[in-house]
C-alpha positions in Angstrom: -173.0 -61.7 -181.1 -169.5 -59.1 -180.4 -170.8 -58.4 -177.4 -171.1 -62.1 -175.9 -167.9 -62.8 -177.4 -166.5 -59.4 -175.4 -167.7 -61.2 -172.1 -166.2 -64.4 -172.7 -163.4 -63.0 -173.4 -163.5 -60.8 -170.9 -163.8 -64.0 -168.4 -161.1 -65.5 -169.7 -158.7 -63.0 -169.5 -158.9 -63.2 -165.5 -157.8 -66.6 -165.5 -155.5 -67.1 -169.0 -152.4 -64.8 -169.3 -152.4 -65.7 -173.2 -155.9 -63.9 -173.1 -154.4 -59.8 -173.3 -156.4 -58.0 -171.2 -155.2 -54.5 -172.9 -157.0 -55.8 -175.9 -159.7 -56.9 -174.7 -160.5 -53.9 -173.3 -159.1 -52.3 -176.1 -161.7 -53.7 -178.4 -164.3 -53.2 -175.6 -164.2 -49.6 -176.2 -163.6 -49.7 -179.6 -166.8 -51.3 -180.2 -168.6 -48.4 -177.3 -167.3 -45.6 -179.5 -168.2 -46.7 -183.3 -171.7 -45.2 -183.7 -171.9 -48.0 -186.5 -172.2 -51.3 -183.6 -175.2 -52.0 -183.2 -177.3 -51.1 -180.0 -176.8 -53.9 -178.5 -173.0 -54.5 -178.8 -172.1 -51.3 -177.4 -174.3 -51.8 -174.5 -172.1 -54.5 -173.5 -169.0 -53.3 -175.0 -169.6 -50.0 -172.4 -170.2 -52.4 -169.5 -167.1 -54.2 -170.0 -164.9 -51.0 -170.5 -166.6 -50.6 -167.1 -166.1 -54.4 -165.6 -162.2 -53.6 -167.2 -161.6 -50.4 -165.2 -160.9 -48.8 -169.6 -161.1 -44.8 -168.9 -161.0 -44.4 -172.3 -164.6 -45.2 -173.0 -165.3 -42.2 -170.3 -165.9 -38.9 -172.9 -168.8 -41.8 -174.5 -169.8 -42.6 -171.1 -170.3 -39.1 -170.3 -171.9 -37.9 -173.5 -174.6 -41.3 -174.1 -175.1 -40.7 -171.1 -176.9 -36.9 -171.1 -178.3 -37.8 -174.0 -178.4 -41.6 -175.7 -181.7 -41.8 -177.6 -181.8 -45.1 -177.0 -182.5 -45.0 -172.7 -180.8 -48.5 -172.3 -177.9 -47.6 -173.7 -178.2 -44.5 -171.6 -178.8 -46.6 -168.3 -175.1 -48.7 -169.5 -173.5 -45.2 -169.9 -174.3 -44.0 -166.2 -173.6 -47.2 -164.9 -170.3 -47.1 -166.8 -170.2 -43.3 -165.2 -170.9 -44.6 -161.8 -168.3 -47.0 -161.8 -165.8 -45.4 -163.3 -166.3 -41.8 -163.0 -164.8 -38.8 -161.0 -166.4 -36.3 -158.4 -166.6 -34.2 -161.3 -169.5 -36.6 -162.6 -171.6 -36.4 -159.0 -173.2 -33.5 -160.3 -174.0 -35.2 -163.0 -175.7 -38.1 -162.3 -177.5 -36.2 -159.8 -178.7 -33.6 -162.3 -179.9 -37.0 -164.9 -181.6 -38.1 -161.2 -183.4 -35.1 -161.4 -183.7 -34.1 -164.4 -185.0 -37.2 -166.6 -188.7 -38.0 -167.5 -187.6 -41.9 -167.7 -188.5 -44.2 -164.1 -186.0 -46.0 -165.0 -183.1 -43.6 -166.5 -184.0 -41.7 -162.8 -183.7 -45.0 -160.7 -180.1 -45.9 -162.5 -179.0 -42.4 -161.5 -179.8 -42.3 -158.3 -178.0 -45.5 -157.7 -174.9 -45.2 -160.4 -174.8 -41.7 -158.0 -174.9 -43.6 -155.4 -172.2 -46.2 -155.7 -169.9 -43.3 -157.4 -170.2 -41.4 -154.0 -169.2 -44.9 -152.2 -166.3 -45.8 -153.6 -165.0 -42.0 -153.4 -165.8 -42.2 -149.9 -167.7 -39.1 -150.2 
């Protein structure tokens, strides 16, 4: 439920100045990094952070991209690294794309690495 609320709040905040985007981003960051949040909430919150450009999520995204127990959380973290990361993150995504055993994780890392390089003009 919290994840769906974040998506709705992010969308409303694009059009309505009464919805504080900074507060939505801060709440998304808090939920994305809270191990006590449900897996679904953490996944959605991480994606909302990426959508909003909330770079504070990057340490958690890098960590989850490397070693999340859930493949879906790992893929969300990889996508976040691809959306928000810097040049130093290309090597991380390459490493995951070559070493991960799960083909979906490999594809996510390859795709995120391509988006990252394109965004950075590399």
